[in-house]
DRENPA-13462 format. One record per residue: x, y, z of N, C-alpha, C in turn; residue in three letters; residue number from 1. Coordinates in Angstrom, 2 decimals. Layout:
BEGIN
atom nxx: X	nyy: Y	nzz: Z	caxx: X	cayy: Y	cazz: Z	cxx: X	cyy: Y	czz: Z	type: Ala	seq: NUM $
...
***
This chain:
BEGIN
atom nxx: 37.80	nyy: 179.25	nzz: -106.78	caxx: 37.50	cayy: 177.86	cazz: -107.13	cxx: 37.46	cyy: 177.02	czz: -105.85	type: Met	seq: 1 $
atom nxx: 36.41	nyy: 176.23	nzz: -105.69	caxx: 36.29	cayy: 175.38	cazz: -104.50	cxx: 37.18	cyy: 174.14	czz: -104.64	type: Thr	seq: 2 $
atom nxx: 37.37	nyy: 173.45	nzz: -103.52	caxx: 38.16	cayy: 172.22	cazz: -103.54	cxx: 37.51	cyy: 171.19	czz: -104.48	type: Glu	seq: 3 $
atom nxx: 36.17	nyy: 171.11	nzz: -104.43	caxx: 35.43	cayy: 170.20	cazz: -105.31	cxx: 35.70	cyy: 170.52	czz: -106.78	type: Tyr	seq: 4 $
atom nxx: 35.61	nyy: 171.79	nzz: -107.14	caxx: 35.81	cayy: 172.21	cazz: -108.53	cxx: 37.24	cyy: 172.02	czz: -109.00	type: Glu	seq: 5 $
atom nxx: 38.20	nyy: 172.03	nzz: -108.08	caxx: 39.60	cayy: 171.88	cazz: -108.46	cxx: 39.99	cyy: 170.43	czz: -108.73	type: Ser	seq: 6 $
atom nxx: 39.14	nyy: 169.49	nzz: -108.36	caxx: 39.44	cayy: 168.08	cazz: -108.60	cxx: 39.19	cyy: 167.74	czz: -110.06	type: Lys	seq: 7 $
atom nxx: 39.93	nyy: 166.76	nzz: -110.59	caxx: 39.71	cayy: 166.36	cazz: -111.99	cxx: 38.31	cyy: 165.77	czz: -112.17	type: Pro	seq: 8 $
atom nxx: 37.75	nyy: 166.02	nzz: -113.34	caxx: 36.43	cayy: 165.49	cazz: -113.67	cxx: 36.55	cyy: 164.05	czz: -114.13	type: Thr	seq: 9 $
atom nxx: 35.68	nyy: 163.19	nzz: -113.62	caxx: 35.62	cayy: 161.81	cazz: -114.07	cxx: 34.59	cyy: 161.72	czz: -115.19	type: Thr	seq: 10 $
atom nxx: 34.98	nyy: 161.13	nzz: -116.31	caxx: 34.07	cayy: 160.92	cazz: -117.43	cxx: 33.62	cyy: 159.48	czz: -117.49	type: Gly	seq: 11 $
atom nxx: 32.34	nyy: 159.29	nzz: -117.70	caxx: 31.75	cayy: 157.96	cazz: -117.82	cxx: 31.12	cyy: 157.84	czz: -119.19	type: Val	seq: 12 $
atom nxx: 31.48	nyy: 156.81	nzz: -119.93	caxx: 30.85	cayy: 156.50	cazz: -121.21	cxx: 29.96	cyy: 155.30	czz: -120.99	type: Trp	seq: 13 $
atom nxx: 28.68	nyy: 155.48	nzz: -121.17	caxx: 27.70	cayy: 154.42	cazz: -120.95	cxx: 27.13	cyy: 154.01	czz: -122.31	type: Trp	seq: 14 $
atom nxx: 27.39	nyy: 152.79	nzz: -122.72	caxx: 26.87	cayy: 152.26	cazz: -123.99	cxx: 25.47	cyy: 151.71	czz: -123.72	type: Asp	seq: 15 $
atom nxx: 24.48	nyy: 152.49	nzz: -124.07	caxx: 23.09	cayy: 152.13	cazz: -123.77	cxx: 22.59	cyy: 150.96	czz: -124.61	type: Ile	seq: 16 $
atom nxx: 23.24	nyy: 150.68	nzz: -125.75	caxx: 22.80	cayy: 149.57	cazz: -126.59	cxx: 23.20	cyy: 148.22	czz: -126.00	type: Asn	seq: 17 $
atom nxx: 24.38	nyy: 148.13	nzz: -125.41	caxx: 24.82	cayy: 146.86	cazz: -124.83	cxx: 24.58	cyy: 146.79	czz: -123.32	type: Thr	seq: 18 $
atom nxx: 24.26	nyy: 147.93	nzz: -122.71	caxx: 23.98	cayy: 147.98	cazz: -121.28	cxx: 22.76	cyy: 148.87	czz: -121.05	type: Cys	seq: 19 $
atom nxx: 21.56	nyy: 148.37	nzz: -121.43	caxx: 20.35	cayy: 149.19	cazz: -121.33	cxx: 19.90	cyy: 149.40	czz: -119.88	type: Pro	seq: 20 $
atom nxx: 19.01	nyy: 150.35	nzz: -119.71	caxx: 18.39	cayy: 150.55	cazz: -118.40	cxx: 17.60	cyy: 149.29	czz: -118.07	type: Val	seq: 21 $
atom nxx: 17.82	nyy: 148.68	nzz: -116.89	caxx: 17.09	cayy: 147.46	cazz: -116.55	cxx: 15.58	cyy: 147.68	czz: -116.52	type: Pro	seq: 22 $
atom nxx: 14.85	nyy: 146.67	nzz: -116.90	caxx: 13.39	cayy: 146.70	cazz: -116.90	cxx: 12.90	cyy: 147.06	czz: -115.50	type: Glu	seq: 23 $
atom nxx: 12.02	nyy: 148.04	nzz: -115.43	caxx: 11.45	cayy: 148.44	cazz: -114.15	cxx: 12.28	cyy: 149.45	czz: -113.37	type: Gly	seq: 24 $
atom nxx: 13.48	nyy: 149.78	nzz: -113.84	caxx: 14.34	cayy: 150.74	cazz: -113.15	cxx: 14.03	cyy: 152.14	czz: -113.66	type: Tyr	seq: 25 $
atom nxx: 13.93	nyy: 153.10	nzz: -112.77	caxx: 13.64	cayy: 154.48	cazz: -113.16	cxx: 14.87	cyy: 155.08	czz: -113.82	type: Asp	seq: 26 $
atom nxx: 14.80	nyy: 155.44	nzz: -115.10	caxx: 15.96	cayy: 155.98	cazz: -115.82	cxx: 16.52	cyy: 157.25	czz: -115.21	type: Pro	seq: 27 $
atom nxx: 15.71	nyy: 157.96	nzz: -114.46	caxx: 16.18	cayy: 159.18	cazz: -113.80	cxx: 17.13	cyy: 158.87	czz: -112.65	type: Arg	seq: 28 $
atom nxx: 17.21	nyy: 157.61	nzz: -112.24	caxx: 18.09	cayy: 157.21	cazz: -111.15	cxx: 19.44	cyy: 156.70	czz: -111.64	type: His	seq: 29 $
atom nxx: 19.64	nyy: 156.62	nzz: -112.95	caxx: 20.92	cayy: 156.11	cazz: -113.48	cxx: 22.07	cyy: 157.02	czz: -113.04	type: Val	seq: 30 $
atom nxx: 21.94	nyy: 158.32	nzz: -113.28	caxx: 23.01	cayy: 159.25	cazz: -112.91	cxx: 23.32	cyy: 159.20	czz: -111.41	type: Arg	seq: 31 $
atom nxx: 22.31	nyy: 159.35	nzz: -110.53	caxx: 22.62	cayy: 159.29	cazz: -109.10	cxx: 23.27	cyy: 157.98	czz: -108.67	type: Pro	seq: 32 $
atom nxx: 22.90	nyy: 156.87	nzz: -109.31	caxx: 23.49	cayy: 155.57	cazz: -108.98	cxx: 24.97	cyy: 155.53	czz: -109.37	type: Ser	seq: 33 $
atom nxx: 25.28	nyy: 156.04	nzz: -110.56	caxx: 26.68	cayy: 156.07	cazz: -111.01	cxx: 27.49	cyy: 156.99	czz: -110.11	type: Ile	seq: 34 $
atom nxx: 26.95	nyy: 158.16	nzz: -109.80	caxx: 27.66	cayy: 159.11	cazz: -108.95	cxx: 27.89	cyy: 158.54	czz: -107.54	type: Glu	seq: 35 $
atom nxx: 26.92	nyy: 157.82	nzz: -107.01	caxx: 27.07	cayy: 157.23	cazz: -105.67	cxx: 28.18	cyy: 156.18	czz: -105.67	type: Ala	seq: 36 $
atom nxx: 28.24	nyy: 155.37	nzz: -106.72	caxx: 29.29	cayy: 154.35	cazz: -106.81	cxx: 30.67	cyy: 155.01	czz: -106.92	type: Ala	seq: 37 $
atom nxx: 30.77	nyy: 156.07	nzz: -107.72	caxx: 32.04	cayy: 156.78	cazz: -107.86	cxx: 32.42	cyy: 157.49	czz: -106.57	type: Leu	seq: 38 $
atom nxx: 31.45	nyy: 158.02	nzz: -105.86	caxx: 31.71	cayy: 158.69	cazz: -104.58	cxx: 32.34	cyy: 157.71	czz: -103.58	type: Phe	seq: 39 $
atom nxx: 31.82	nyy: 156.48	nzz: -103.54	caxx: 32.36	cayy: 155.46	cazz: -102.64	cxx: 33.82	cyy: 155.14	czz: -102.98	type: Lys	seq: 40 $
atom nxx: 34.14	nyy: 155.16	nzz: -104.27	caxx: 35.50	cayy: 154.84	cazz: -104.72	cxx: 36.48	cyy: 156.00	czz: -104.58	type: Leu	seq: 41 $
atom nxx: 36.00	nyy: 157.23	nzz: -104.88	caxx: 36.91	cayy: 158.34	cazz: -105.05	cxx: 36.59	cyy: 159.58	czz: -104.23	type: Met	seq: 42 $
atom nxx: 35.50	nyy: 159.56	nzz: -103.50	caxx: 35.09	cayy: 160.75	cazz: -102.77	cxx: 34.42	cyy: 161.75	czz: -103.70	type: Gly	seq: 43 $
atom nxx: 34.12	nyy: 162.92	nzz: -103.18	caxx: 33.41	cayy: 163.91	cazz: -104.00	cxx: 34.31	cyy: 164.50	czz: -105.09	type: Pro	seq: 44 $
atom nxx: 33.78	nyy: 164.53	nzz: -106.29	caxx: 34.49	cayy: 165.12	cazz: -107.43	cxx: 33.50	cyy: 165.29	czz: -108.58	type: His	seq: 45 $
atom nxx: 33.81	nyy: 166.17	nzz: -109.52	caxx: 32.90	cayy: 166.38	cazz: -110.65	cxx: 32.82	cyy: 165.13	czz: -111.53	type: Pro	seq: 46 $
atom nxx: 31.62	nyy: 164.88	nzz: -112.05	caxx: 31.37	cayy: 163.73	cazz: -112.92	cxx: 30.58	cyy: 164.20	czz: -114.13	type: Val	seq: 47 $
atom nxx: 30.99	nyy: 163.75	nzz: -115.31	caxx: 30.20	cayy: 163.96	cazz: -116.52	cxx: 29.91	cyy: 162.58	czz: -117.11	type: Val	seq: 48 $
atom nxx: 28.65	nyy: 162.36	nzz: -117.47	caxx: 28.23	cayy: 161.04	cazz: -117.98	cxx: 27.69	cyy: 161.21	czz: -119.39	type: Ile	seq: 49 $
atom nxx: 28.21	nyy: 160.39	nzz: -120.29	caxx: 27.75	cayy: 160.37	cazz: -121.68	cxx: 27.02	cyy: 159.07	czz: -121.94	type: Tyr	seq: 50 $
atom nxx: 25.81	nyy: 159.16	nzz: -122.43	caxx: 25.06	cayy: 158.00	cazz: -122.89	cxx: 25.35	cyy: 157.90	czz: -124.39	type: Cys	seq: 51 $
atom nxx: 26.06	nyy: 156.84	nzz: -124.78	caxx: 26.44	cayy: 156.70	cazz: -126.17	cxx: 25.82	cyy: 155.45	czz: -126.76	type: Ile	seq: 52 $
atom nxx: 25.65	nyy: 155.47	nzz: -128.05	caxx: 25.10	cayy: 154.32	cazz: -128.75	cxx: 24.27	cyy: 154.76	czz: -129.93	type: Gly	seq: 53 $
atom nxx: 23.66	nyy: 153.80	nzz: -130.58	caxx: 22.78	cayy: 154.10	cazz: -131.69	cxx: 21.43	cyy: 154.49	czz: -131.09	type: Asn	seq: 54 $
atom nxx: 21.23	nyy: 155.78	nzz: -130.93	caxx: 20.07	cayy: 156.29	cazz: -130.21	cxx: 18.77	cyy: 156.17	czz: -130.99	type: Leu	seq: 55 $
atom nxx: 18.86	nyy: 155.84	nzz: -132.27	caxx: 17.62	cayy: 155.70	cazz: -133.04	cxx: 16.80	cyy: 154.49	czz: -132.59	type: Lys	seq: 56 $
atom nxx: 17.42	nyy: 153.58	nzz: -131.85	caxx: 16.73	cayy: 152.40	cazz: -131.33	cxx: 16.17	cyy: 152.60	czz: -129.92	type: Tyr	seq: 57 $
atom nxx: 16.36	nyy: 153.79	nzz: -129.35	caxx: 15.93	cayy: 154.07	cazz: -127.99	cxx: 14.71	cyy: 155.00	czz: -128.04	type: Ile	seq: 58 $
atom nxx: 13.70	nyy: 154.69	nzz: -127.26	caxx: 12.47	cayy: 155.50	cazz: -127.30	cxx: 12.75	cyy: 156.93	czz: -126.85	type: Ser	seq: 59 $
atom nxx: 12.02	nyy: 157.84	nzz: -127.45	caxx: 12.16	cayy: 159.26	cazz: -127.12	cxx: 11.87	cyy: 159.51	czz: -125.64	type: Arg	seq: 60 $
atom nxx: 10.84	nyy: 158.85	nzz: -125.11	caxx: 10.48	cayy: 159.06	cazz: -123.70	cxx: 11.61	cyy: 158.61	czz: -122.77	type: Ser	seq: 61 $
atom nxx: 12.27	nyy: 157.49	nzz: -123.09	caxx: 13.38	cayy: 157.02	cazz: -122.27	cxx: 14.54	cyy: 158.01	czz: -122.34	type: Leu	seq: 62 $
atom nxx: 14.85	nyy: 158.50	nzz: -123.54	caxx: 15.93	cayy: 159.47	cazz: -123.69	cxx: 15.63	cyy: 160.75	czz: -122.91	type: Leu	seq: 63 $
atom nxx: 14.38	nyy: 161.18	nzz: -122.92	caxx: 14.01	cayy: 162.39	cazz: -122.18	cxx: 14.18	cyy: 162.20	czz: -120.68	type: Glu	seq: 64 $
atom nxx: 13.81	nyy: 161.02	nzz: -120.17	caxx: 13.97	cayy: 160.75	cazz: -118.73	cxx: 15.45	cyy: 160.72	czz: -118.35	type: Glu	seq: 65 $
atom nxx: 16.27	nyy: 160.08	nzz: -119.17	caxx: 17.71	cayy: 160.02	cazz: -118.91	cxx: 18.29	cyy: 161.43	czz: -118.95	type: Ile	seq: 66 $
atom nxx: 17.92	nyy: 162.18	nzz: -119.97	caxx: 18.43	cayy: 163.55	cazz: -120.15	cxx: 18.06	cyy: 164.45	czz: -118.98	type: Ser	seq: 67 $
atom nxx: 16.90	nyy: 164.24	nzz: -118.38	caxx: 16.45	cayy: 165.10	cazz: -117.28	cxx: 17.39	cyy: 165.03	czz: -116.07	type: Ser	seq: 68 $
atom nxx: 18.21	nyy: 163.98	nzz: -115.99	caxx: 19.16	cayy: 163.86	cazz: -114.87	cxx: 20.50	cyy: 164.51	czz: -115.18	type: Ser	seq: 69 $
atom nxx: 20.65	nyy: 165.05	nzz: -116.38	caxx: 21.90	cayy: 165.73	cazz: -116.73	cxx: 22.88	cyy: 164.87	czz: -117.51	type: Gly	seq: 70 $
atom nxx: 22.47	nyy: 163.67	nzz: -117.88	caxx: 23.33	cayy: 162.82	cazz: -118.71	cxx: 23.31	cyy: 163.36	czz: -120.13	type: Ile	seq: 71 $
atom nxx: 24.49	nyy: 163.42	nzz: -120.75	caxx: 24.62	cayy: 163.92	cazz: -122.13	cxx: 24.54	cyy: 162.76	czz: -123.10	type: Arg	seq: 72 $
atom nxx: 24.18	nyy: 163.05	nzz: -124.35	caxx: 24.04	cayy: 162.02	cazz: -125.37	cxx: 25.05	cyy: 162.18	czz: -126.49	type: Phe	seq: 73 $
atom nxx: 25.47	nyy: 161.04	nzz: -127.02	caxx: 26.31	cayy: 161.00	cazz: -128.21	cxx: 25.81	cyy: 159.86	czz: -129.08	type: Lys	seq: 74 $
atom nxx: 25.22	nyy: 160.22	nzz: -130.23	caxx: 24.73	cayy: 159.20	cazz: -131.16	cxx: 25.92	cyy: 158.61	czz: -131.92	type: His	seq: 75 $
atom nxx: 26.07	nyy: 157.31	nzz: -131.84	caxx: 27.16	cayy: 156.61	cazz: -132.52	cxx: 26.56	cyy: 155.44	czz: -133.29	type: Thr	seq: 76 $
atom nxx: 26.26	nyy: 155.61	nzz: -134.55	caxx: 25.57	cayy: 154.57	cazz: -135.33	cxx: 26.49	cyy: 153.43	czz: -135.75	type: Pro	seq: 77 $
atom nxx: 26.91	nyy: 152.62	nzz: -134.76	caxx: 27.78	cayy: 151.49	cazz: -135.05	cxx: 27.00	cyy: 150.21	czz: -135.26	type: Phe	seq: 78 $
atom nxx: 25.71	nyy: 150.32	nzz: -135.48	caxx: 24.83	cayy: 149.16	cazz: -135.64	cxx: 24.96	cyy: 148.24	czz: -134.44	type: Asp	seq: 79 $
atom nxx: 25.29	nyy: 146.97	nzz: -134.66	caxx: 25.31	cayy: 146.02	cazz: -133.54	cxx: 26.69	cyy: 145.86	czz: -132.93	type: Ser	seq: 80 $
atom nxx: 27.69	nyy: 146.62	nzz: -133.38	caxx: 29.04	cayy: 146.51	cazz: -132.83	cxx: 29.09	cyy: 147.28	czz: -131.51	type: Val	seq: 81 $
atom nxx: 29.44	nyy: 146.62	nzz: -130.40	caxx: 29.51	cayy: 147.33	cazz: -129.12	cxx: 30.50	cyy: 148.49	czz: -129.21	type: Pro	seq: 82 $
atom nxx: 30.14	nyy: 149.61	nzz: -128.60	caxx: 30.98	cayy: 150.79	cazz: -128.65	cxx: 32.34	cyy: 150.51	czz: -128.03	type: Val	seq: 83 $
atom nxx: 32.40	nyy: 149.66	nzz: -127.00	caxx: 33.68	cayy: 149.40	cazz: -126.34	cxx: 34.72	cyy: 148.85	czz: -127.30	type: Arg	seq: 84 $
atom nxx: 34.30	nyy: 148.16	nzz: -128.36	caxx: 35.27	cayy: 147.66	cazz: -129.33	cxx: 35.87	cyy: 148.79	czz: -130.15	type: Thr	seq: 85 $
atom nxx: 35.20	nyy: 149.93	nzz: -130.15	caxx: 35.70	cayy: 151.10	cazz: -130.87	cxx: 36.63	cyy: 151.95	czz: -130.02	type: Arg	seq: 86 $
atom nxx: 36.55	nyy: 151.83	nzz: -128.69	caxx: 37.32	cayy: 152.70	cazz: -127.82	cxx: 38.40	cyy: 151.99	czz: -127.01	type: Val	seq: 87 $
atom nxx: 38.36	nyy: 150.67	nzz: -126.93	caxx: 39.38	cayy: 149.95	cazz: -126.18	cxx: 40.61	cyy: 149.73	czz: -127.04	type: Glu	seq: 88 $
atom nxx: 41.81	nyy: 149.88	nzz: -126.45	caxx: 43.03	cayy: 149.59	cazz: -127.22	cxx: 43.07	cyy: 148.11	czz: -127.62	type: Pro	seq: 89 $
atom nxx: 43.69	nyy: 147.85	nzz: -128.73	caxx: 43.82	cayy: 146.48	cazz: -129.20	cxx: 44.75	cyy: 145.71	czz: -128.27	type: Lys	seq: 90 $
atom nxx: 44.46	nyy: 144.44	nzz: -128.04	caxx: 45.23	cayy: 143.61	cazz: -127.12	cxx: 46.68	cyy: 143.48	czz: -127.57	type: Ala	seq: 91 $
atom nxx: 46.90	nyy: 143.47	nzz: -128.89	caxx: 48.26	cayy: 143.29	cazz: -129.39	cxx: 49.06	cyy: 144.60	czz: -129.42	type: Asp	seq: 92 $
atom nxx: 48.43	nyy: 145.72	nzz: -129.10	caxx: 49.14	cayy: 146.99	cazz: -129.07	cxx: 48.66	cyy: 147.78	czz: -127.86	type: Asn	seq: 93 $
atom nxx: 49.19	nyy: 147.46	nzz: -126.69	caxx: 48.74	cayy: 148.06	cazz: -125.44	cxx: 49.04	cyy: 149.55	czz: -125.35	type: Lys	seq: 94 $
atom nxx: 49.94	nyy: 150.06	nzz: -126.19	caxx: 50.27	cayy: 151.48	cazz: -126.15	cxx: 49.53	cyy: 152.28	czz: -127.21	type: Asn	seq: 95 $
atom nxx: 48.60	nyy: 151.66	nzz: -127.88	caxx: 47.86	cayy: 152.35	cazz: -128.95	cxx: 47.03	cyy: 153.49	czz: -128.36	type: Ala	seq: 96 $
atom nxx: 47.01	nyy: 154.58	nzz: -129.06	caxx: 46.18	cayy: 155.71	cazz: -128.64	cxx: 44.72	cyy: 155.39	czz: -128.93	type: Ala	seq: 97 $
atom nxx: 43.88	nyy: 155.80	nzz: -128.05	caxx: 42.45	cayy: 155.54	cazz: -128.22	cxx: 41.81	cyy: 156.77	czz: -128.83	type: Val	seq: 98 $
***
């Protein structure tokens, strides 16, 4: 096992419904951009990125471009409720399990 492989994997959950790919931005550059930002903060380490949200509202071509960079998908049909409200601990219970 290499030193890189022995480091903990960083997981990124990207809510594509509330944080879409900006107009005119190449979706294939999302993963490299996230990895570059994490590299500046933490150095080299494994990264897994999940694109989550109600994917039925996202065009097939956009999903294919995102997928080509190695980003994984998780369909979460929460309608208009931001995914972060489903995964963040409640303010009144800071020790709540997520």
